[in-house]
VEXVEX-798036 format. One record per atom (N, C-alpha, C): x, y, z. Coordinates in steps of 0.001 Angstrom, whole numbers, plus 500000, padded with zeros to 6 digits. Layout:
residues N
XYZ
...
end
This chain:
residues 471
327370636113696404
327653636944695246
327997638355695710
328641639124694846
328969640506695139
328164641446694247
327943642635694741
327406643678693880
328457644041692838
328017644497691698
328948644790690619
329992645822691049
329553646848691779
330500647874692202
331531647313693189
331111646339694009
332062645730694934
333045644823694193
332568644138693152
333469643304692363
334546644156691695
334157645336691231
335157646259690683
336131646707691772
335609646954692933
336421647491694030
337491646513694494
337208645195694433
338163644198694924
339039643607693822
338927644113692610
339729643562691517
340640644584690850
340271645859690833
341020646864690070
342173647423690907
343396647342690367
344576647706691152
345462648754690486
345008649371689425
345831650355688736
346119651570689600
347060652427689158
347388653628689920
346155654463690221
346012654880691477
344910655737691875
343642655021692277
343544653708692047
342356652976692472
342425652711693967
341275652599694644
341311652340696092
342083651079696461
341836649982695733
342558648746696026
344028648869695650
344299649550694537
345688649735694134
346487650497695176
345870651511695778
346554652253696828
346809651381698048
345829650542698403
345999649643699549
347124648649699303
347141647999698145
348144646974697882
349543647565697761
349627648804697339
350929649454697247
351513649789698625
350710649703699656
351191649972701008
351971648789701592
351942647638700900
352645646434701334
353827646173700397
354876645553700919
355957645079700058
355404644043699085
355735644170697803
355252643247696781
356424642635696022
356353641341695700
357396640726694867
357360641309693455
358553641550692902
358610642057691526
359450641177690609
360381640371691155
361206639517690296
361915638467691131
362255637359690503
363173636391691084
364593636898690898
365402636739691908
366814637111691761
367440636286690642
367059635017690537
367657634107689554
367294634447688120
366277635275687897
365912635607686517
366628636861686019
367416637494686878
368151638685686465
369468638265685822
369645638535684532
370838638031683824
372121638522684471
373102637634684569
374353638004685188
375106639064684419
375110638981683080
375885639924682283
375210641288682167
373913641332682322
373193642607682250
371900642498683060
371989642680684379
370815642503685247
369864643701685190
369153643787684074
368145644833683856
366906644153683289
365719644481683808
364517643782683364
363311644708683419
362525644713682347
361262645442682351
360278644734683274
359586645506684092
358631644969685063
357299645685684864
356221644934684877
354884645535684895
354155645028686123
353719645919686973
353042645539688205
351912646528688471
350730645991688693
349542646793688952
349383647884687891
349556647476686612
349376648331685435
350379649468685363
351512649329686047
352559650344686036
353822649738685434
354414650443684465
355592649943683762
356862650510684390
357759649593684790
358965649953685526
360157649189684977
361339649542685466
362566648822685118
363299648488686416
363619647205686580
364413646753687721
365847646547687255
366814647002688042
368209646796687676
369056646653688928
370126645870688779
371111645771689853
372105646903689684
372344647614690750
373237648757690684
374689648322690496
375448649139689826
376885648872689693
377498648726691073
378361647724691218
379040647532692483
378245646763693509
376972646409693188
376168645609694113
376664644170694082
376312643362695105
376753641957695125
376446641274693809
377380640542693284
377405640103691894
376408639068691487
376424638657690226
375307638039689540
374740636837690281
373396636807690348
372720635720691050
372124634718690095
372181634966688805
371579634042687857
372049634352686454
371663633482685506
372078633693684127
370893634005683232
369741634328683856
368571634675683075
367713633488682702
368117632275683049
367342631090682713
366552630583683897
366730631209685060
366121630692686268
367048629778687035
368220629481686467
369167628591687143
370134629413687993
370226629151689274
371147629912690113
372586629616689750
373439630618689901
374858630440689668
375601630465690990
376795629887690998
377613629917692188
378248631282692386
378927631419693502
379684632636693739
378950633684694531
377729633411694987
377011634370695822
376882633782697211
377353634504698192
377315633985699551
376631634974700485
375658635728699951
374926636651700802
374099635865701814
374058636290703071
373168635651704036
371735635866703647
370858634970704105
369450635056703720
368870636415704065
368089636935703091
367378638172703329
368272639365703524
369539639299703095
370449640340703499
370925641248702382
370513640971701124
370985641857700064
370542643269700379
371468644183700375
371197645531700827
370112646174699983
369354647081700628
368311647771699892
368877648525698718
370163648964698816
370774649700697734
371257648838696597
371131647505696695
371627646628695644
370781646715694379
369524647140694512
368594647156693391
368008648545693205
367703648855691955
366959650063691635
365698649683690882
364610650391691140
363358650177690416
362809651555690055
362787651847688761
362398653180688310
361381653059687180
360757654195686836
359832654223685722
360489653766684436
359728653143683573
360302652514682384
360663653517681285
360049654690681296
360206655587680155
360920656880680535
361853657260679708
362641658465679925
361731659693679922
361981660586680864
361163661801680972
361378662746679798
362440662555679029
362773663442677916
361836663234676733
361943662067676093
361150661795674897
360442660442674954
360392659856676138
359620658629676306
360295657361675837
361618657369675708
362345656183675261
362337655114676367
362387653846675969
362325652699676878
363658652529677604
363642652733678911
364860652639679710
365276651202680015
364435650221679693
364847648839679948
365999648429679026
366268649244677994
367423649018677136
368614649883677547
368463650645678625
369492651586679028
370782650924679485
371818651734679587
373124651263680039
373235651460681552
373755650443682236
374034650590683665
375334651364683822
375233652535684410
376408653356684614
376282654129685918
377370654194686657
377443655025687865
376284654755688826
375898653483688960
374838653109689890
373443653383689396
373308653826688127
371994654144687590
371815653607686188
370835654157685464
370549653772684080
370684654998683181
371410654832682076
371576655918681126
370750655630679869
369910656579679502
369074656449678310
369951656412677059
369625655524676127
370418655370674910
370208656512673918
369088657230674054
368731658206673027
369574659470673118
369589660110674274
370340661350674446
371262661323675672
371399660143676294
372377660005677357
371953660494678722
370662660771678917
370230661188680254
370453660027681232
371045660366682380
371355659353683396
370414659517684584
369790658389684993
368869658391686133
369447657552687263
369388658082688469
369799657327689630
368686656403690098
368985655489691055
367964654567691549
366831655267692291
367035656541692660
365955657307693276
365119658054692251
365381657806690950
364607658417689878
365069659803689467
366061660358690167
366521661708689836
367376661671688567
367191662675687736
368032662823686561
369356663441687005
370449662732686763
371760663149687241
372586663850686171
372365663466684912
373147664055683822
372274664229682590
372519665322681867
371892665590680568
373004666084679647
373773665205679054
375001665579678355
374834666622677258
373672666639676593
373492667571675478
373072668965675921
372712669127677192
372300670439677693
373530671287678037
373359672622678123
374491673483678474
375174673011679760
376475673190679816
377274672638680904
376798673082682276
376344674330682401
375932674841683702
374404674870683871
373697674109683043
372228674076683122
371774673428684430
370696673942684993
370085673340686176
368858672519685839
368690672236684535
367492671536684074
367367670146684706
368484669430684823
368442668044685322
367830667969686715
368103668993687537
367598668967688905
366083669042688964
365451669430687875
363998669563687838
363304668294687327
364094667305686934
363537666118686277
363661664907687192
362578664174687304
362587662948688112
361537661988687566
361871660701687515
360916659673687125
360551658853688357
359454658077688304
359067657283689484
360193656352689928
360290656142691207
361280655214691753
360724654602693030
361179653376693325
360658652659694477
361790651877695151
361805651846696485
362835651075697185
362633649573697010
363742648847697020
363724647391696843
364594646725697906
364214645523698283
365051644664699116
364922643236698602
365894642418698965
365918641028698529
365670640124699717
364763639164699547
364465638202700595
364343636806699990
365269635936700349
365208634517699980
364864634281698512
365619634946697637
365503634690696212
364518635551695472
363853636471696155
362881637353695506
363240638799695806
363120639660694792
363258641095694984
361866641661695262
361720642312696417
360471642953696810
360608644463696635
359505645096696286
359493646550696130
358345647142696927
358571648361697377
357520649130698053
357082650242697110
355836650172696645
355317651104695654
354386652140696259
354332652203697594
353430653136698257
354079654485698500
353377655303699269
353884656630699610
354520656594701003
355387657555701280
356029657617702584
357049656515702766
357497656347703998
358497655328704294
357897653940704212
358648652969703690
358128651599703627
358007650985705012
357076650056705193
356952649371706489
358074648368706671
358389648014707915
359370646935708136
358794645602707682
359681644666707364
359231643339706962
358710642570708179
357591641851708028
357127640983709112
358130639864709378
357985639223710527
358869638114710906
358278636776710482
357674636731709302
357076635494708815
358153634437708571
357763633167708655
358705632069708469
359421632148707125
358726632546706071
359343632566704745
360495633556704678
360496634565705558
361588635534705606
362646635149706639
362243634433707675
363174634028708730
364021632830708325
363481631972707479
364192630742707136
365525631051706473
366587630345706855
367864630511706152
367703630183704669
368454630861703837
368296630730702386
368388629286701918
369285628498702524
369474627130702054
368278626222702375
367379626694703202
366163625934703523
364971626406702693
365211627215701663
364122627801700886
364308627548699391
363239627831698652
363266627785697196
362236628781696691
362618629597695701
361724630616695167
361432630345693694
360190630639693299
359806630495691893
358618631403691621
358209631471690338
357050632274689981
356393631701688739
355199632181688420
354502631778687206
353465632813686823
353151632858685547
352183633821684987
350831633126684829
349787633722685380
348425633249685167
347609634332684480
346795633924683535
346028634861682726
344651635105683334
344657635777684472
343404636142685123
343708637152686217
342669637724686780
342806638701687850
343438638064689088
344179638860689813
344925638385690987
344037637727692041
342808638264692233
341957637779693316
341505636346693071
341354635959691822
340991634577691524
342072633615692009
343327634019691846
344413633181692337
344415633059693843
344210634175694554
344178634145696019
342999633322696516
341837633516695923
340658632775696394
340803631285696168
341512630870695114
341789629450694938
342679628905696037
343652629712696477
344591629250697484
344012629122698872
342963629889699190
342383629830700533
341083629034700561
340770628333699474
339565627510699384
339932626070699722
339627625579700929
340108624255701332
339291623086700800
338095623329700290
337265622193699872
337589621725698458
338182622571697631
338414622179696238
339434621056696115
340316620916697117
341389619923696989
340837618495696934
339629618281697449
339054616939697438
338649616507696033
338505617460695131
338091617138693771
339172617500692753
339568618752692734
340470619231691690
341783618467691668
342309618093692839
343610617439692911
343496615934693159
342346615381692868
342112613948693087
342710613115691952
343146611913692273
343569610929691288
342525609821691249
342025609487690062
341096608362689947
341858607048689864
343119607115689439
344032605982689515
345029606239690624
346090605434690670
347117605621691694
347999606801691334
348287607646692307
349148608805692105
350570608317691805
351064608537690575
352375607989690208
353542608941690464
353296610095691051
354333611112691163
355382610748692205
356591611250691956
357609611172692983
357205612088694133
357692611798695319
357254612538696501
357883613919696565
359208614016696402
359879615277696691
359424616377695736
358981617467696317
358610618631695535
357244618555694894
356472617496695169
355157617333694562
354087617440695644
353345618529695614
352345618748696660
351237617698696571
350737617272697720
349683616270697890
350152614852697588
351445614678697267
351938613331696983
352572612684698205
352804613454699257
353453612929700445
352427612237701349
352860611149701985
351986610416702902
351774611230704176
350526611376704588
350217612094705822
350611611213706999
351480611733707854
352014610946708962
350895610354709808
350979609070710045
350006608395710891
348819607812710165
348772607970708815
347603607473708077
347942606365707094
349181606331706596
349522605381705548
348959605755704196
348435606980704055
347817607422702800
348438608735702338
348551608866701009
348948610147700459
347840611169700702
348234612429700777
347242613474701034
346189613527699944
346579613313698687
345608613349697593
344518612295697795
344903611102698286
343923610036698543
343063610367699750
343687610896700791
342957611175702025
341863612222701812
342217613351701181
341223614415701004
340208614044699933
340609613176698978
339653612736697968
338566611858698545
338922611046699541
337940610160700155
337060610886701165
337590611986701733
336832612742702736
336544614127702155
335495614199701363
335268615373700513
334321616413701116
333909616225702359
333008617195702973
333607617687704284
334682618472704221
335315618939705463
334466619981706171
334597620032707484
334085621180708231
335106622302708088
334642623463707718
335541624601707492
335256625679708519
336304626083709206
336194627161710184
337212628230709841
336853629472710094
337719630612709774
337829631491711002
339048631923711313
339221632874712396
340130634008711951
339917635162712525
340739636310712188
342099636166712853
343093636807712277
344458636792712793
345110638100712400
346203638436713073
346878639693712764
347380639722711333
347719638562710782
348201638510709404
347069638464708392
345833638238708836
344695638159707925
343661637176708418
343708635932707912
342754634893708301
343480633568708468
342968632748709381
343418631364709519
342240630471709171
342496629472708319
341426628633707783
341676627182708192
340676626557708806
340749625167709240
339869624306708344
340423623226707802
339643622200707114
339746620933707958
338620620488708516
338589619384709474
337862618199708859
338550617066708793
337964615859708212
338029614734709248
336892614191709611
336847613080710556
337100611783709800
338227611161710095
338594609917709425
337930608722710094
337792608764711424
337025607786712192
336318608570713293
335640607869714173
334996608553715292
336018609201716215
337231608667716221
338239609131717173
339392609907716552
339490609907715236
340654610510714564
340201611591713591
340861612715713649
340523613866712798
341767614321712035
341562614634710768
342614615260709962
342412616769710010
343473617481710392
343425618937710517
344389619542709507
343866620345708617
344684621055707628
344452622548707810
345538623284708053
345430624710708353
346177625512707299
345462626437706673
346047627372705726
345770628791706219
346396629766705585
346292631145706057
346217632121704901
345363633121705037
345433634294704188
346424635266704816
347435635671704052
348359636713704483
347957637973703728
347227638823704401
346597639967703760
347653640905703157
347387641451701932
346146641322701190
346173640273700084
347346639827699638
347366639031698400
348305637830698458
348421637232699642
349260636041699771
348559635022700659
349073633798700611
348587632775701538
349731631841701884
349616631204703036
350588630210703484
349871628870703583
350477627854702950
349852626538702816
350843625473703269
350395624452704009
351297623354704362
351676622552703134
352891622038703127
353407621265701992
354023619999702564
353237618956702655
353723617725703267
353861617882704775
354677617031705366
354804617013706822
355826618011707357
356783618421706521
357862619249707030
358091620552706300
357205620917705379
357400622117704581
356132622958704566
356285624182704100
355153625071703831
355617626052702776
354694626804702211
355107627861701301
354185629056701436
354788630223701188
354027631467701095
353965631843699624
352765632165699165
352576632471697740
351812633776697590
352437634724696891
351815636011696602
351221635985695200
350069636626695027
349466636796693701
349471638287693391
350354638658692467
350695640057692242
350190640492690869
349306641490690802
348775641901689501
349866642389688555
349839641908687326
350560642546686225
349701643710685740
348465643373685453
347398644337685211
346140643691685759
344975644186685407
343760643638686019
343353642286685440
343972641852684339
343581640595683702
344707639578683647
345828639882684261
346960638956684321
347684639166685646
348311638105686145
349111638276687351
350192637201687435
351213637512688232
352228636540688587
351938636002689980
352169634704690172
352295634200691535
353799634031691823
354194634455692999
355551634282693500
355483633396694737
356429632479694856
356401631523695955
357752631457696640
357736631384697973
358899630947698745
358499629676699485
359078628564699070
358917627292699776
359974627233700867
359593626793702070
360578626667703141
360391625335703856
361534624770704214
361581623436704822
361985623590706285
361167623054707193
361481623126708612
362593622166709011
362820621149708187
363683620053708628
365023619987707916
365053620183706608
366285619954705869
366525620987704797
367748620995704284
368126621893703203
367389621483701929
366874622461701216
366093622159700014
367007621733698868
366510620814698070
367197620375696857
366756621323695739
367437622463695637
367012623496694699
367080623024693248
368083622231692902
368218621791691517
367040620931691094
366602620020691967
365456619174691644
364187620005691541
363979620883692516
362779621722692490
362760622617691261
363904623182690921
363969624065689766
363695623303688481
364256622118688351
364021621309687147
362548620960687003
361890620624688113
360460620313688066
359648621496687558
359984622697688042
359201623878687690
359509624377686281
360800624366685893
361167624916684595
360584624117683435
360387622816683621
359861622017682513
358389622310682230
357749623105683109
356334623406682932
356087624811682374
357166625612682168
356976626999681755
357895627344680591
357574628451679938
358449629003678917
359081630272679458
360344630466679148
361076631651679571
361159632641678412
361304633936678679
361663634534679975
360483634938680849
359241634712680384
358082635245681103
357465634281682100
357957633031682172
357429632037683099
355944631756682826
355599631724681539
354230631386681143
354082629868681102
352993629326681645
352797627876681634
352686627336680207
353290626188679968
353176625547678666
351765625037678429
351091624622679493
349678624256679405
348871625516679708
347998625897678784
347275627149678937
345987627118678130
345287628234678123
343999628300677438
344109627943675957
345241628282675328
345375628076673882
345514626602673513
345889625766674458
345934624322674164
345055623535675142
344011624198675651
343045623563676567
343714622977677798
344769623650678257
345505623237679454
345978621778679375
346179621292678126
346650619931677917
345607618866678204
344337619211678175
343268618275678553
343298617010677695
343247615864678373
343274614554677732
342131613720678313
341074613450677517
339919612717678063
340268611308678556
341231610669677937
341617609336678405
342256609436679786
343127610428679963
343733610622681278
342665610910682322
341642611684681947
340577612006682904
339819610744683322
339682609796682426
339000608540682761
339858607647683643
341178607661683421
342011606610683998
342982607060685079
343283608376685155
344343608762686067
344009609958686945
343831611116686363
343596612328687146
342165612799687000
341676613474687989
340308613984687980
340113615030686889
341167615813686625
341055616886685633
341388616444684225
342267615450684065
342765615104682745
343760616115682220
344402616853683129
345298617934682720
346716617745683249
347153616507683375
348523616256683775
348690616101685271
349933615843685671
350243615512687060
350577616730687911
350825617870687291
351212619066688036
349963619757688560
349775619761689884
348548620342690425
348507621853690272
349652622489690003
349629623909689705
348803624185688457
348864623272687485
348063623425686274
346578623288686602
346224622391687514
344827622241687911
344305623548688502
345093624123689413
344693625402689999
344620626499688943
345587626511688045
345618627501686970
344354627405686122
343997626181685718
342783626001684915
341557626535685652
341451626207686940
340260626590687698
340073628106687686
341143628855687908
340984630301688034
340990631004686677
341717630449685694
341712631066684366
340419630794683622
339807629638683859
338588629295683112
337404630161683511
337501630883684635
336450631821685039
336400633053684134
337466633266683354
337587634464682545
338604635407683152
338975636449682421
340000637375682913
339657638002684255
338393638404684436
337913638918685716
336583638229686013
336566637427687055
335366636667687386
334188637594687674
333036637248687130
331811637988687417
331190637407688687
331469638022689811
330995637509691097
329551637899691387
328909638605690461
327498638976690667
326566637814690370
327060636755689722
326179635653689322
326556634336689999
327571634312690834
327967633070691481
327029632751692645
327083631510693106
326268631063694232
327181630381695242
327418631014696368
328336630494697365
327596629743698456
328275628705699004
327680627894700047
328497627927701330
328157627020702241
328848626934703523
330328626611703327
330641625813702300
332025625430702062
332887626593701580
332263627729701282
332990628906700793
333252629927701898
333251629477703144
333397630409704262
334670631248704166
335767630627703754
337025631371703690
336970632445702612
336339632120701493
336238633086700398
335386634276700812
334245634020701423
333378635129701828
334019635948702947
334732635276703856
335414636020704929
336491636930704349
337214636450703352
338255637263702727
337659638475702027
336556638300701340
335942639429700625
335455640491701602
334866640047702703
334431641018703711
335630641775704263
336704641038704534
337903641657705069
338498642647704078
338534642274702807
339130643122701786
338340644409701598
337024644301701508
336192645498701348
336316646416702557
336324645819703739
336466646614704955
337821647313704996
338880646603704588
340223647165704638
340405648291703627
339799648173702455
339901649245701457
339334650539702037
338164650437702662
337549651620703277
338384652131704440
338888651205705262
339696651609706403
340950652342705956
341603651830704914
342831652453704426
342541653834703839
341436653950703124
341051655253702574
340876656296703676
340413655832704841
340164656741705961
341368656896706885
342508656296706489
343714656443707286
343769655583708519
343006654503708552
342962653615709710
343788652349709475
344156651602710524
344984650402710372
344320649327709522
345145648523708889
344676647396708079
345484646159708451
344964644960708181
345645643730708634
347022643550708000
347933642980708777
349218642557708261
350157643672707839
349867644895708225
350716646022707851
351353646596709112
352598646212709405
353225646669710649
353535648155710605
353295648823711726
353539650258711819
354951650568712288
355590649613712969
356938649825713481
357623648471713636
358879648506714055
359659647273714158
359043646290715145
358492646799716232
357913645907717228
356704645165716673
355827645876715990
354650645209715436
355036644257714308
356123644554713595
356596643625712565
357077642329713195
357759642418714318
358251641227715009
357108640363715527
355951640958715743
354798640208716240
354024639512715122
354351639827713870
353726639143712736
354577637926712404
354245636807713010
355053635592712901
354286634483712211
354982633353711962
354357632201711301
354118632504709825
352862632508709393
351699631924710054
351782630399710106
351106629831711081
351152628397711282
350316627693710222
350939626747709526
350260625985708477
350693624537708606
349736623635708747
350106622256709056
349043621292708552
349492620113708141
348651618942707885
348968617935708970
347979617530709746
348291616599710821
347058615802711213
347298614736711949
346248613897712498
346173614151713999
344969614325714502
344771614577715929
343615613723716436
343480613610717752
342243613037718289
341052613928717908
339891613318717729
338707614109717398
338364615064718531
338553614621719757
338359615504720907
339686616167721269
339633617450721490
340833618167721862
341749618494720705
341224618533719479
342062618784718314
342676620185718341
341979621131718979
342483622504719013
343838622587719710
343994621820720805
345274621806721496
346271620878720808
345759619797720230
346647618780719656
347423619308718451
346775620082717570
347511620555716395
348604621550716796
348324622351717825
349351623285718284
350543622533718880
350259621427719563
351340620620720107
352184620014718985
351529619531717929
352266618988716782
353156620061716167
352616621276716047
353392622364715467
354574622735716353
354353622751717659
355456623047718581
356550621998718477
356170620736718348
357154619664718231
357951619796716935
357261620165715856
357954620338714581
358974621471714660
358579622555715287
359492623691715414
360652623374716353
360401622576717367
361480622196718279
362533621359717567
362119620578716564
363060619754715799
363796620554714731
363236621694714347
363765622463713231
365088623135713587
366042623165712659
367309623869712918
367155625385713024
366024625945712532
365918627403712487
364609627958713027
363572627141713179
362238627669713488
361840627474714941
362808627343715824
362499627001717201
361950628121718045
361976629364717548
361469630465718353
359965630360718522
359500630816719663
358068630796719936
357347631695718947
356236631233718413
355452631994717460
354232632570718154
354077633861718056
352958634543718706
351696634334717875
350629633937718525
349368633677717838
348243634445718512
347426635115717726
346244635776718244
345116635539717269
343900635871717650
342771635756716733
341542635245717428
340385635672716950
339108635210717486
338307634579716374
337541633574716719
336839632783715714
335759633596715022
335605633336713724
334485633843712926
333710632616712450
332891632062713257
332233630791712924
331017631056712045
end
């Protein structure tokens, strides 16, 4: 359990809060490129209790979507290459009389307020005040908040901190060619930390994602539905039958590496490795040839978006199939799940008896959503009781509290590169589901990962790994 003051410290992210200042020091996802309407790519954004407007600048590479989440043709930008100047992110309200700039006109690379015509550039500077005297210097004194943006594999990232933004790490989700990736997002009605703690908790998968009947899902794009190589069993069946994994956690430059070890026989071990990417993301294996990085980004302290980049080590992603699977579960334009607290997450007692452990449908994202939303908007960690199986959760909380203090004192924090060289050293993180001998599993999983990367069209570079065990 946490002390009440510590629970506040690790959940509150508004402007000026210790955690809010720390999280603003990292690049954060703010929108899917595909959700920006082609005819008018302007969108109101709320992140960490701050209201902003994202817009594509005039003359920037042309429309990437039609506002429905469906990608359009005609864009041939290389992965991760949309120029930083392609997007503007500024405060939502005009400095003049507080009018909403998300309705503004895109003009001259900026946004013009509809009320009195004040024009703001992507750097937040007021460029024109048409109603003021012709030679007035008033505009030069006016500026609204602004933040730099870059595009990486279907997501627009923003830097909301002070000073120069850090370079991007060399993580797989950023290195993968665009055609090997897929990006999506969803709204969850709870604090961001609940989402992250669900993602780094390896023991819950044995129950929450279990099928009491046969898993009827198609394989492609459905997590836990793929057969684990060498076992003849789907992952959902394997982890459901072996529900008491040994969990080990070790520190890493990107945050934490989490091992869930299940002995299938005396000689065979299942090794599942996930990662915390500090402060608010994790990397999880997805079948035998894929993985995804997922960020949990506060809208405010009681709501957040998760953003995901799925990447395939082996083949080009079928974006249309993946998009169709995801869109049928949400309502647009906010990407709110159709199954939610107001309809009991679609709970069906007959389904719970005959098919799924939860009775909440076949989409395991809904299972995770229910788990973290049912705790309430902000979980009261002063009354919980954690056990040995919660090692990753407790390690993350210790790391987070330590990092908040370290950042306040101007000291280094995990996963935040100081220069281009240190960014290049933030690689992977390695995430894999595999079968190994019970003896020598530490070397065996690394060999499996090396073999997978050697087969990959893009991931063949050596990945630097460091870290010491926190047993």
